[in-house]
N, C-alpha and C positions, 0 to 999 in steps of 0.2 A: 871593482870600482866603476859606476857608470861614467860615460863621456861626458865631459863638461858641455852643457848646454851654452848657446848663444842666442841672445835676445838683442833685438833693436826695440828703442823705447823713443817714442818721438815726444815732444813737449817735455824734455828729460831735465831742464834746467829749473823747473818750479813747480809747484802744487802737486797734483796726483803723479804726472810723469816723473818729476823727482823721488816721490816716495817709492813708485813701482820700481825705479831703476835700483833704489837703495836695497829694497827688499829682494829682488831678484839677485841682486850681487850678493846679499847676505845669504843666500841660498844657494850660491855657488855658481850662478851663470856668469858667461862674460856678456857684459852690457855694452852695447853700442848705443850711446844717446845722440839725438838728433833734435836740434832746436836752432833758434837766431842765432844764441851766443851759448858761451859756457857749456859746450857739449863737443864730443869726439867729431860729430860732424856737425858744420853749421849750414845752414840753408832756409830758404823760405818756401815752405812746401805749398804756399798758397798759388804759387807760380809754376808753369811749366818747367822752365829753365832751371827753378829751385830743386823741383823734384829732381830732374836730370842729374842735378849737381849731388844731390843725396844720393841717388841710387848709384852713381859711379863711385862715389867715395865708399859707401857701403860694401860694394861689391870689391873694391881693393883690398878693404879690411879682411874681406870672408876668404879670397881666393877662391880655392875649391873645395872650402868647408860649406857643410849645410848652415842654412839658417834653421833654428828651431822656433823661435818665437819672436812674435811683432806685436807690440802694444802701441797703440796710436793713441795719444794723448793730447796733442797739439790742438789748440783750438782757441777761439776768442767771441765773446760775447755782444761784441759792437753790432749796432743795426747797419752794418754795411755790406757792400758785395764782398769785401775782404774775409768776412766771417762764413760767408757761402762757400766760397773758393778754398778757405783753408778747413773749416770744418767737414764739408763733404769731399771734394776734389783732392785736397791735401791727405786726406786718408784713402781713398777708394784708388785713385791713380797710382798711388804710391804701393800699395798692396799689390795691385797688378803687376806693378813692375817688379816687385820681391818675389812673387810667386815662384819662379822657377828655382829659386835659391831654398825656399820652404820646401818644394818637392823632393828635394835631395834629402831632407830630414826624416828619421823614422819615426818622431812624434812632434809634427810641426803644429804648433798652435797660435792662433791669431784672436787677438782682443781688442776691438774697437771701443772706445769711450764714445757711447751715445750720451744720453741726457733724460731724467724724468720729463723733460719738456717734449720728447716725442710722444709722450700720452694726451697732448692738448688736441683738442677738435682742429682738423684741418679742412677747412673749407676756404672757399674764394681763393684769392692770390695765393694763399698759404697752399693750398692743394694744388694750383698751378705749378708753383715754383717746387713742390715735391716732385711732380710728374717731370717737370723740364728736367731736373737734375738727373733723375733716374734714365731719361732718355738720353742724356749727354747733349742735350740741345742748348748750347753756351748763348746764343742770342736769346732765347728766351728768358733763360737764366737771368741773363742782365738785365733784361727788360723788365721783370718781374720784380727785381731785387731793387732797382733804383725808384721803381713806381712805390713799392713798399716803404721804402726809404723814404719818400716824399720827395724825391729829387727830380719828379715828372710833374710839370705844371698840370693841374686840375685833377690829378689824382690821388686819391683818399690814401693817407698813409696807414701803414700797419707796420710800424717799426719792431715793436714786440713781436712780432709774428716771423721776424728773418730767420732768428737762431732755432726757434722751435720746428721750423721747416726744414732747414738743413739737417739738423738731427734725425728728423723723420725719416727723410729720405736716406740718412745712413743706415738706420735701423732697418727701413724696408731692403736696402742693398744687402745687408748681411742677411737676412732671411732668404731673399731669393738666391743668392750665390751660395749659400753654404753647402746645399747637395752637390752641385758641382764641384766645388773645391774638396769634399769628402773624397772624391775619385781620386785625389792626389794624397789621401790621407792627413787632409789639413783640415783641424776644428776651425771653426769660424764663428765667432759668437761677440755679442755686444755687451757691456755694463752701462746701465742707466742710472746715475748717481741722483739724489735729490741735491739738497744745498751741502755744499763743502767748502769748509773755510780754506779757501784759497785766494791769491790775489785778484783772480777774475772777478770776485763777487764781493771784495772787501768793502768798496764803497757801499753796498747795499745792506751789509750788515754792521754799517759804522755807528749808527745811532739806532736807539729803540724803535723810533717811528718806521724808519725804512726797514729793519729787521721786521717787524709787525706785517708790514705791507707785503714783504717776502714770503712769510711765513703764512700770508692768506692764500697765496699762490700756490706755495709748497707745503702743505701740513706734513710735519714729521713728527709725528707722535712718539717715535722710539728716540727720544733725547735729542731732538732738534738736528741741528747741523751737524755733518758729520768731519772727522779730520780725515784728511788726505790720506793715510796712513790704514784707515779702515777700508776705504775702496779699494787700495793697493791689495790688501789680502785677499778681496775678491778676486781681484784680476789676476793676481799670481796663481791661485788655485786653478782657474781656468786656463791659464798659460802652462801649467805643469803637465807632465808627460801622464800623470797619473788619472787625467781627465781624458777617457778613453770612448766616451758615448757623447756627452753633450757637445751639440753643434747646432747653429742656425737659431740660439737663442739670444734674447733680447732680456737680461737679467736685471730688474730693478732693485738696486741697491740704494733705497730712497727712505730708509726709516719708517716705511709704511703709507707712504704719500701716495702711490698708485692706488692702494686698498681704500683708503680714503676718498679721493677723488672718482674713481671709476668702479670701484666694489666689484662685484661679480660679472659687470657688463661685457666683459670681454670673455668671458667663458660660457 
């Protein structure tokens, strides 16, 4: 019998994170959930001290055992600096800290949750925010995010651009980092869902009018908004030991939205 695999899942208390944790558990994995509440490890991943707390707690639980899987689902969509800190730093810095444990595994797999929003055009402040995040420039990241949030006098706000910029930066980080992580035998991929029926977008799906506006932005010809369990199934396959070749990919699990909006322009 193969050794039992150990997985860390962030955002494990709800939505895609909960569905992924449940599926990996059903597949025989030992799952260490991380969230603000209702998880084995409770920590705020948007803050450096919260990430340090999480890494210490995970390390205590692992001991000398390897870490086989990390799935990062923790995130928020609000147009605030918190979104940038959690969606990008909360993923990237945590993964960098957990890499030594992953390197001990014979089949280490990392899957980050990006978003279909990573396919949106990145221009102006959005592009600048992506660059600042990837450069690790915290001061510029904060300046641009507050400007986009409309918290700087005289600045033209772009609240709707904060979340896509953070997810675009994450997708680019995955692409850039995967070859280096492969040297340790770690696959590093991202899944980019379209609309998913989770608490994060519940308000946007609450009325026919709001849902129609969202569907104009994210058209999903294959049955519309997905269930969290459908995304979890994609994540679990990428996280499995059987995935021996796929790395550095951003897989759009979006019901055809990317094909509708970008067509073959990216090829």
